[in-house]
DOKOL-105651 format. One line per field, with one value per residue (C-alpha): residue number from 1; residue in three letters; x, y, z. Coordinates in pm, whole numbers, padded with zeros to 5 digits. Example, Ala and Ser with C-alpha at 12.3 -4.5 7.8 and 13.67 -1.06 7.14 Angstrom:
DOKOL-105651
num = c(1;2) $
residuo = c(ALA;SER) $
u = c(01230;01367) $
v = c(-00450;-00106) $
w = c(00780;00714) $
END
This chain:
DOKOL-105651
num = c(1;2;3;4;5;6;7;8;9;10;11;12;13;14;15;16;17;18;19;20;21;22;23;24;25;26;27;28;29;30;31;32;33;34;35;36;37;38;39;40;41;42;43;44;45;46;47;48;49;50;51;52;53;54;55;56;57;58;59;60;61;62;63;64;65;66;67;68;69;70;71;72;73;74;75;76;77;78;79;80;81;82;83;84;85;86;87;88;89;90;91;92;93;94;95;96;97;98;99;100;101;102;103;104;105;106;107;108;109;110;111;112;113;114;115;116;117;118;119;120;121;122;123;124;125;126;127;128;129;130;131;132;133;134;135;136;137;138;139;140;141;142;143;144;145;146;147;148;149;150;151;152;153;154;155;156;157;158;159;160;161;162;163;164;165;166;167;168;169;170;171;172;173;174;175;176;177;178;179;180;181;182;183;184;185;186;187;188;189;190;191;192;193;194;195;196;197;198;199;200;201;202;203;204;205;206;207;208;209;210;211;212;213;214;215;216;217;218;219;220;221;222;223;224;225;226;227;228;229;230;231;232;233;234;235;236;237;238;239;240;241;242;243;244;245;246;247;248;249;250;251;252;253;254;255;256;257;258;259;260;261;262;263;264;265;266;267;268;269;270;271;272;273;274;275;276;277;278;279;280;281;282;283;284;285;286;287;288;289;290;291;292;293;294;295;296;297;298;299;300;301;302;303;304;305;306;307;308;309;310;311;312;313;314;315;316;317;318;319;320;321;322;323;324;325;326;327;328;329;330;331;332;333;334;335;336;337;338;339;340;341;342;343;344;345;346;347;348;349;350;351;352;353;354;355;356;357;358;359;360;361;362;363;364;365;366;367;368;369;370;371;372;373;374;375;376;377;378;379;380;381;382;383;384;385;386;387;388;389;390;391;392;393;394;395;396;397;398;399;400;401;402;403;404;405;406;407;408;409;410;411;412;413;414;415;416;417;418;419;420;421;422;423;424;425;426;427;428;429;430;431;432;433;434;435;436;437;438;439;440;441;442;443;444;445;446;447;448;449;450;451;452;453;454;455;456;457;458;459;460;461;462;463;464;465;466;467;468;469;470;471;472;473;474;475;476;477;478;479;480;481;482;483;484;485;486;487;488;489;490;491;492;493;494;495;496;497;498;499;500;501;502;503;504;505;506;507;508;509;510;511;512;513;514;515;516) $
residuo = c(MET;ILE;VAL;ARG;GLN;PHE;ILE;SER;TRP;VAL;ARG;THR;ALA;PRO;ALA;GLY;GLU;ARG;ALA;GLU;ALA;THR;ARG;CYS;LEU;ALA;ARG;ALA;TRP;LEU;ILE;SER;ASP;LEU;SER;GLU;ASP;ASP;ARG;ALA;ALA;ALA;GLU;GLY;ALA;LEU;LEU;MET;LEU;LEU;ASP;ASP;ALA;SER;PRO;LEU;VAL;ARG;GLN;ALA;MET;ALA;GLU;VAL;PHE;ALA;HIS;SER;LEU;ASP;ALA;PRO;ALA;ALA;ILE;VAL;ALA;ALA;LEU;ALA;VAL;ASP;GLN;ALA;SER;VAL;ALA;VAL;PRO;ILE;LEU;GLU;HIS;SER;PRO;LEU;LEU;LEU;ASP;SER;ASP;LEU;VAL;ASP;MET;VAL;ALA;THR;GLY;ASN;ALA;GLU;THR;GLN;SER;ALA;ILE;ALA;ARG;ARG;PHE;ASP;LEU;PRO;PRO;SER;VAL;CYS;ALA;ALA;LEU;ALA;GLU;VAL;GLY;CYS;ALA;SER;SER;VAL;LEU;GLU;LEU;ILE;GLU;ASN;ARG;ALA;ALA;GLN;LEU;ALA;ASP;PHE;SER;LEU;ALA;ARG;VAL;ALA;GLU;ARG;PHE;GLY;HIS;LEU;ALA;ALA;ILE;ARG;GLU;SER;LEU;LEU;THR;MET;ASP;GLU;LEU;PRO;ALA;ALA;ILE;ARG;LEU;MET;LEU;ALA;GLN;LYS;LEU;SER;ASP;THR;LEU;THR;GLN;PHE;VAL;THR;ALA;ARG;ASP;TRP;LEU;ASN;PRO;ASP;ARG;ALA;ARG;ARG;VAL;ALA;GLY;GLU;ALA;MET;GLU;ARG;SER;THR;VAL;ASN;ILE;ALA;ALA;GLN;THR;ARG;GLY;GLU;GLU;MET;THR;ALA;LEU;ILE;GLY;HIS;LEU;ARG;SER;ILE;GLY;GLN;LEU;ASN;ALA;GLY;LEU;ILE;LEU;ARG;ALA;LEU;LEU;SER;GLY;ASN;ILE;GLU;LEU;PHE;GLU;GLU;SER;LEU;VAL;GLU;LEU;SER;GLY;LEU;PRO;ARG;ASN;ARG;VAL;ALA;ALA;ILE;VAL;HIS;ASP;ARG;GLY;GLY;VAL;SER;LEU;ASN;ALA;LEU;LEU;VAL;LYS;ALA;GLY;LEU;PRO;GLU;SER;THR;TYR;ARG;ALA;PHE;ARG;ALA;ALA;LEU;ASP;ALA;SER;HIS;GLU;ILE;GLY;PHE;VAL;GLY;THR;VAL;ALA;GLY;ALA;THR;ARG;LEU;ARG;ARG;ARG;MET;VAL;GLU;ARG;VAL;LEU;THR;GLN;CYS;GLU;THR;ALA;GLU;THR;VAL;SER;GLU;PRO;LEU;LEU;ILE;LEU;LEU;ARG;ARG;PHE;ALA;MET;GLU;SER;ALA;ARG;GLU;GLU;ALA;ARG;LEU;PHE;CYS;ASP;GLU;LEU;ALA;ALA;ASP;ASP;PHE;ILE;GLY;THR;LEU;ASN;ALA;HIS;VAL;ALA;GLU;GLU;ALA;GLY;GLY;TYR;ASP;ALA;TYR;GLN;THR;ASP;ASP;ASP;MET;ASP;ALA;TYR;ALA;ALA;ASP;ASP;ALA;TYR;GLU;THR;SER;GLU;ASP;ASP;GLU;ILE;TYR;GLY;ALA;GLU;ASP;THR;TYR;ASP;ALA;THR;ALA;VAL;ASP;PRO;GLN;TYR;ARG;ASP;SER;VAL;GLU;THR;THR;ARG;TYR;ILE;ASP;ASP;SER;ALA;LYS;ASP;GLU;TYR;THR;VAL;GLN;ASP;VAL;TYR;VAL;VAL;ALA;ASN;SER;ASP;PRO;LEU;HIS;TYR;ASP;ASP;MET;ARG;THR;GLU;ASP;ASP;ALA;ARG;HIS;ILE;ASP;ALA;SER;VAL;HIS;ALA;PHE;VAL;ASP;THR;ALA;MET;ASP;ARG;TYR;ASP;GLY;TYR;ASP;ARG;ASP;GLU;ARG;ASP;TYR;ASP;TYR;ASP;ARG;ARG;ILE;ALA;ALA) $
u = c(00043;00277;00460;00142;00093;00436;00415;00134;00285;00673;00459;00410;00647;00896;01270;01385;01180;01146;01531;01527;01200;01402;01697;01440;01304;01659;01748;01429;01492;01852;01797;01465;01278;01020;00778;00838;00555;00696;01055;00926;00679;00995;01230;00941;00922;01306;01308;01043;01275;01563;01352;01316;01417;01574;01950;01904;01677;01869;02241;02085;01980;02344;02487;02292;02352;02715;02885;02566;02623;02285;02157;01976;02215;02004;01954;02299;02399;02174;02309;02684;02666;02458;02562;02889;02729;02495;02789;03061;02960;02882;03227;03447;03291;03025;03130;02859;03064;03243;03606;03498;03212;03498;03720;03413;03357;03666;03668;03345;03350;03497;03772;03528;03448;03775;03916;03642;03768;04114;04049;03838;04040;04223;04181;04232;04580;04309;04133;04486;04626;04280;04349;04707;04583;04334;04286;04339;04605;04424;04266;04644;04758;04444;04580;04952;04824;04625;04880;04675;04578;04782;05001;05213;05529;05390;05101;05350;05575;05282;05198;05557;05545;05250;05256;05612;05643;05428;05633;05352;05308;05703;05745;05457;05603;05974;05842;05747;05959;05974;05947;06125;06504;06347;06109;06313;06561;06234;06102;06450;06461;06142;06269;06592;06383;06159;06456;06617;06276;06267;06607;06612;06294;06415;06641;06941;07089;07117;07000;07338;07458;07137;07108;07481;07440;07127;07296;07560;07359;07181;07434;07533;07200;07208;07552;07379;07062;07258;07477;07146;07018;07100;06976;06696;06597;06957;06881;06550;06742;06973;06755;06589;06876;06911;06595;06626;06995;07141;07368;07659;08019;08027;07817;08013;08344;08216;08055;08380;08595;08344;08388;08100;08193;07878;07714;07993;07938;07627;07645;07896;07628;07327;07526;07725;07479;07751;07671;07706;07990;08169;08186;08274;08582;08713;08671;08865;09098;09449;09572;09316;09374;09002;08907;08941;08694;08436;08448;08410;08126;07969;08012;08159;08451;08803;08907;08759;08975;09268;09089;08868;09179;09367;09097;09019;09438;09391;09079;09268;09538;09373;09048;08697;08440;08293;08013;07737;07769;08155;08014;07820;08137;08430;08751;09011;09316;09200;09065;09369;09592;09329;09379;09752;09760;09556;09688;10026;09819;09742;09469;09257;09034;08985;08637;08731;09021;08812;08532;08852;08948;08591;08603;08897;08800;08461;08633;08868;08600;08408;08711;08784;08356;08436;08754;08629;08288;08536;08690;08338;08233;08547;08502;08134;08243;08562;08341;08112;08315;08452;08127;08042;08431;08286;07955;08085;08336;08155;07875;08170;08256;07900;07912;08220;08079;07738;07896;08170;07864;07649;07927;08025;07649;07653;07924;07717;07435;07571;07830;07456;07273;07524;07607;07179;07192;07439;07346;06937;07144;07308;07008;06797;07069;07100;06765;06589;06610;06531;06187;06136;06259;05938;05731;05820;05726;05409;05292;05418;05266;04946;04990;04965;04713;04456;04529;04300;04055;03846;03986;03879;03929;04025;04295;04430;04421;04594;04905;04923;04974;05222;05448;05727;05861;05513;05382;05494;05339;04997;04867;05006;04886;05214;05184;04811;04916;05180;04981;04725;05018;05170;04782;04688;04991;04966;04652;04792;05034;04818;04519;04797;04884;04526;04420;04066;03959;03694;03842;03519;03527;03919;03800;03526;03771;04000;03794;03703;04054;04099;03769;03921) $
v = c(00019;00250;00199;00193;00554;00651;00553;00788;01091;01026;01126;01511;01609;01839;01659;01755;01586;01284;01234;01234;01041;00784;00758;00700;00425;00285;00279;00071;-00171;-00244;-00235;-00254;-00612;-00555;-00843;-01023;-00840;-00501;-00583;-00678;-00313;-00170;-00309;-00264;00132;00150;00012;00265;00543;00454;00623;00944;01220;01441;01261;01403;01084;00812;00953;00973;00594;00550;00715;00441;00158;00215;00060;-00225;-00593;-00642;-00426;-00554;-00638;-00505;-00170;-00152;-00218;00031;00298;00182;00274;00597;00953;01038;01213;00878;00647;00742;00645;00286;00262;00335;00142;-00130;-00445;-00606;-00517;-00777;-00741;-00780;-00558;-00315;-00385;-00270;00067;00166;00090;00306;00539;00869;01040;01092;00719;00580;00804;00647;00298;00339;00465;00147;-00058;-00346;-00323;-00643;-00675;-00706;-00394;-00183;-00314;-00204;00124;00123;00021;00269;00480;00853;01038;01149;00812;00713;00920;00814;00461;00511;00692;00448;00189;-00070;-00122;-00482;-00297;-00589;-00465;-00512;-00215;-00018;-00070;00087;00383;00466;00430;00613;00870;00869;01226;01390;01536;01401;01084;01038;01163;00911;00618;00775;00761;00401;00148;-00153;00020;-00229;-00067;-00129;00139;00350;00344;00425;00718;00874;00795;00991;01295;01270;01346;01633;01844;01720;01843;02172;02319;02244;02399;02717;02685;02683;02413;02264;01928;01704;01851;01852;01469;01404;01571;01378;01041;01109;01205;00912;00645;00797;00735;00370;00322;00476;00274;-00058;00013;00001;-00299;-00720;-01028;-01071;-00701;-00670;-00959;-00765;-00432;-00596;-00761;-00394;-00205;-00461;-00469;-00057;-00086;00058;-00233;-00115;-00102;00199;00126;-00146;00003;00296;00036;-00112;00215;00322;-00042;-00150;-00569;-00726;-00472;-00537;-00936;-00953;-00759;-01002;-01251;-01153;-01085;-01372;-01660;-01819;-01943;-01674;-01875;-01936;-01535;-01428;-01698;-01557;-01232;-01284;-01460;-01272;-01417;-01306;-01554;-01647;-01273;-01229;-01499;-01359;-01055;-01211;-01438;-01112;-00934;-00646;-00422;-00565;-00237;-00273;-00567;-00366;-00097;-00410;-00543;-00272;-00166;-00549;-00503;-00167;-00321;-00567;-00347;-00110;-00281;-00308;-00027;-00140;00087;00222;00548;00472;00231;00572;00719;00707;00609;00841;00640;00334;00607;00785;00449;00284;00569;00605;00241;00269;00566;00363;00080;00068;-00158;00109;00326;00693;00684;00482;00725;01035;00873;00760;01117;01208;00977;01129;01462;01351;01192;01447;01711;01500;01439;01806;01868;01574;01712;02052;01931;01743;02116;02246;01993;02028;02432;02415;02166;02335;02687;02475;02365;02712;02828;02564;02621;03000;02995;02748;02987;03253;03095;03001;03373;03540;03301;03430;03791;03721;03584;03887;04117;03995;04014;04382;04436;04314;04545;04812;04746;04696;05026;05242;05111;05244;05592;05599;05519;05740;06025;05953;06023;06351;06520;06476;06603;06862;06995;06846;07206;07429;07548;07649;07306;07138;07372;07274;06897;07015;07185;06902;06614;06860;06880;06518;06459;06672;06472;06228;06501;06780;07146;07360;07721;07689;07411;07691;08012;07770;07692;08019;08186;07950;08075;08208;08475;08678;08555;08945;09160;09009;09361;09511;09525;09450;09103;09081;09085;08880;08609;08617;08547;08255;08118;08103;07969;07701;07582;07538;07319;07152;07076;07011;06691;06612;06437;06455;06730;06971;07328;07524;07392;07463;07799;07827;07687;07959;08206;08142;08130;08468;08602;08403) $
w = c(-00029;00112;-00237;-00417;-00257;-00338;-00691;-00716;-00561;-00723;-01088;-00984;-00697;-00736;-00877;-00541;-00313;-00596;-00525;-00129;-00139;-00387;-00134;00120;-00057;-00137;00236;00323;00092;00235;00599;00659;00748;00409;00343;-00017;-00164;-00009;-00163;-00487;-00507;-00384;-00637;-00880;-00809;-00783;-01172;-01295;-01102;-01354;-01609;-01472;-01606;-01359;-01318;-00963;-00874;-01042;-00842;-00487;-00577;-00734;-00397;-00187;-00384;-00452;-00165;-00099;-00179;-00170;-00407;-00675;-00953;-01236;-01076;-01038;-01415;-01552;-01298;-01415;-01799;-01715;-01778;-01547;-01281;-01168;-01304;-01086;-00734;-00897;-01126;-00828;-00517;-00633;-00536;-00797;-01094;-01291;-01449;-01759;-01742;-01619;-01907;-02143;-01976;-01964;-02374;-02421;-02175;-02141;-01956;-01613;-01627;-01671;-01383;-01147;-01246;-01191;-00838;-00740;-00453;-00532;-00927;-01106;-01346;-01685;-01604;-01490;-01871;-02065;-01891;-01921;-02348;-02414;-02105;-02120;-01911;-01651;-01595;-01603;-01361;-01134;-01203;-01106;-00802;-00726;-00474;-00463;-00862;-00935;-01196;-01414;-01573;-01886;-01830;-01652;-02005;-02192;-01996;-01991;-02412;-02449;-02163;-02067;-02233;-01983;-01669;-01415;-01555;-01551;-01233;-01087;-01217;-01084;-00719;-00715;-00537;-00787;-01060;-01330;-01440;-01819;-01747;-01589;-01843;-02085;-01870;-01957;-02324;-02349;-02101;-02352;-02634;-02505;-02411;-02759;-02931;-02725;-02754;-03118;-03182;-02971;-03227;-02922;-03057;-03397;-03473;-03466;-03139;-02981;-03059;-02964;-02635;-02572;-02684;-02437;-02171;-02177;-02209;-01856;-01768;-01872;-01680;-01333;-01394;-01462;-01102;-00932;-01051;-01017;-01081;-01360;-01368;-01503;-01779;-01850;-01877;-02087;-02320;-02334;-02480;-02709;-02843;-02883;-03034;-02727;-02630;-02847;-02817;-02677;-02446;-02304;-02313;-02128;-01848;-01838;-01747;-01505;-01348;-01388;-01452;-01382;-01687;-01920;-01841;-01904;-02238;-02323;-02207;-02411;-02766;-02712;-02628;-02378;-02009;-01743;-01592;-01900;-01959;-01631;-01606;-01959;-01827;-01555;-01707;-01640;-01953;-02155;-02437;-02505;-02512;-02862;-02938;-02704;-02839;-03206;-03126;-02948;-03220;-03113;-03381;-03448;-03371;-02994;-02911;-02778;-02586;-02434;-02312;-02170;-02003;-01866;-01748;-01634;-01390;-01241;-01144;-00989;-00862;-00941;-00814;-00498;-00455;-00666;-00657;-00813;-01074;-01200;-01337;-01618;-01361;-01555;-01434;-01681;-01960;-01964;-01948;-02242;-02459;-02414;-02521;-02826;-02976;-03013;-03188;-03546;-03561;-03346;-03577;-03515;-03413;-03123;-03064;-03055;-02831;-02587;-02636;-02486;-02218;-02097;-02157;-01960;-01630;-01618;-01524;-01312;-01119;-01085;-00986;-00669;-00590;-00576;-00388;-00157;-00070;-00019;00212;00437;00422;00525;00771;00892;00936;01118;01370;01431;01474;01723;01920;01929;02057;02313;02363;02392;02651;02895;02879;02873;03205;03328;03319;03416;03745;03788;03730;03990;04287;04166;04155;04520;04634;04456;04648;05002;04934;04788;05068;05306;05156;05207;05540;05620;05371;05534;05899;05808;05678;05981;06233;05996;05972;06259;06440;06160;06190;05863;05814;06001;05878;05478;05629;05748;05432;05217;05463;05410;05046;05024;05273;05032;04753;05001;05204;05133;05200;05501;05512;05861;05774;05449;05702;05962;05780;05547;05884;06015;05765;06029;05735;05755;06121;06313;06001;05929;05991;05724;05356;05200;05375;05349;04949;05028;05225;04936;04635;04881;04916;04600;04512;04694;04634;04249;04424;04609;04291;04057;04261;04336;04032;03957;04173;04009;03854;03960;04336;04343;04212;04466;04768;04605;04664;05014;05168;05020;05161;05495) $
END
């Protein structure tokens, strides 16, 4: 009966009221103890409301059913393909949607619906792969930032391939802890291409020079990434380098001259097809009788054999690098030794000598940069230590000065206290017998008391006639004028001391005193 009345009312109710009533009906369907007939009637009413003209009604229904496992499946499926404002809560949260449904919605949806799917918790690999393949940039960024998404390595590689040139996506990928080395290298290549296009479009560098600078930077980046890679990930990185044509003699020689023996061995394993232990035995053999055969098997140019042999001999004498930071830059001693031996060899080609000279210049600049950084660090540490010592010494001196000042202050206080007592006694002895002093003391006391009490004519008359300078001449006219002036000055002084005394009352009292 209630559902029937609801259906009759909802046909003519305003959109806002229909939306609120729909929300209440959907909640009642989920949590109320309805009979089977009432539940069926309520579900029919909700299905009818899917055709409501106002999206507010369908949006209210979607917000109620989005998180529920008990929501009507037919209604959830209909809401998932509705307009974006209605479908987003369902696509982002509903546990009733199947993976196949989500993949289809990724393929047919717009950027808003794709982003809602990308924000789902525990997103399965199939849906992640669909987003990586056909999703827009904003949805892919949501997918990368969703740490609960089950992103496979091939999906990450596809994202890097499609959107690696976008700074936001590139930075989000690089913040991932388990990002494969091959994808890091791919992102570095994307950045290199972007910068090359930028500087050539601005005419800051000509295209050939820009490509050469970018290529050198990519070689350094490759060695840097490889120095932080081990095991199967190193094998995948080498395979990626070979697939894109960057596993060449120049990169392998740079790895060896940087002390990255693992990258050197893995490259020869990849190119020659020999087992890893066999390649490692040949590389570490001091005699080096099989080295040329290994290089031939790897397909490296014959003009580079002398350089590889000299680099291996130098590495055996100097020692391999034991730190990751040391394996990311060229070692100057090795480069100079290899360059010296290759300059006297007849079989070494001119391009290889040019490459070695470039390596020598790069290693010299890198060593000078590191030396200057160490000097600056030493100077900073020395300055910091001196500053700390100065502050410590200043604090000790401050404590000593503070103690001395406190001691001097105590002495000064005792001396001044004695002087004040002594001066007070002298002042009392000198003035106690002076009648003018007694009168002045009484007059001062009277002025202070007058700030509290009200003046009377009798008080003023007594004080005015107590002045010893005029006591005997009160009847003369001159003395009378003098008394008048004295009383006037006295009253002004008293009124100035008495804050808040009314001026009119002062004049009135003054006239009474004159009359007296």
